[in-house]
C-alpha angles and dihedrals in degrees: 000000000000121000110248093217097064114129119262110252124208112257099188114149094028124112131205130192121196116192114207134176102220143007106278093034091093091056096049098044120048098340097135090048090055092047093050094052091048087055090050089055100259121138110241123191126189116205109202109199098199140018095238090243096156096047124120131230102262099179112076091207085068098050094101097036106131094209092053091048094046100041115002094166089051091049092046087058091055091048090051093053089054092050092049089051089051093053096039093232134133119242138199130186114225089203108233127136123255113255095209121225109277118224137185138056109301097025115237124245116272114252118275112261095016124146095252091056097051118112110258096247095049092047093047099044097084088047091050089050091049091049091053091047099044096033099208122198092206131030120197125192143134132301123251091282095053092244081286125012103270106141092229091054090051092049091048088053091051096050090045093056091042092050093047090054099034102044090062093057115079091201094061126079098006114207095032095100140267115331118266127187113207113210102224142018121204135184119218119241100197089141093055107159093207091059092050090050093050094050093043091056092044092052091049091050087053092051091246132133114260120217088203098060097101095048093048089046089058093050092048089049089054090049092051090054092051095254109120112204109256114270118246114277088229118028121216112272099161132047121184117208100224104137091125086063097052090100089055087051092051092047093048090052091049089053085069091071095167095051105036127064108210088211093050144101094292095060100039093104117054119241089242093057094045092050090051099044104031112006092170142084113220131224142170120230107224106171132012129181092189133056107270117165114217139266096047136190097193133047090217098058110134094012124117108205 
């Protein structure tokens, strides 16, 4: 995989669009990559599909916050603005309503009118319009499982794929602008098992408790029984060297105070150890309209701005 010491190259004139389901997803998935490209001169735009209206307060320190209790959706927009400023990216709301995460057995029906229940063309139309306006060279979103199976993440995946294909076709989505053909589509691999494994063993070697021990133990138990964990649907093809921007990623996460516990999972491994052990963020190249030999260390390989 790419050498973490390769020199930074200017990316002025290039444009990257990241499609996310809720405010805070941009900070937990690919944030350091985006910050690194902004620093290199690229334009980076985050499309946020929903306002996170049905989210819960996930940070106990905010349980008694009057603003959070009175207007959680409004506070989440303020948090989003702070995260965007930390990363240096642009951001647009697509305007859909959060579907919530259904729980129970059987699972309850999703709320009427929510994002995940929209017909595909209705859900994708604002993103097609945005692609045609912003004219990104690269689009990044989630895999078919949404990274994890939240209905809004799965729908974000579906509209990203639809927009990548449809925005290039002048016959589709009339009235949403002039056709634009993005060069590449990537899926984010924030939940890359190889990364978790490397960080786990580094923590153990340092005599520190690992937050990944239980998950890895389940994998090892499966191996002992002769049942290998399923391979990833999409292997890592592209690693972006962005360790210098992990601090921006942490501060962007902390900006989402209602959603992120500063003592929680995301902060269990120090920035310094992550920079040493796994200084990349990982992606799968799914579709490319240009020649781009693999593995890659740059989204824009093979693209002329």
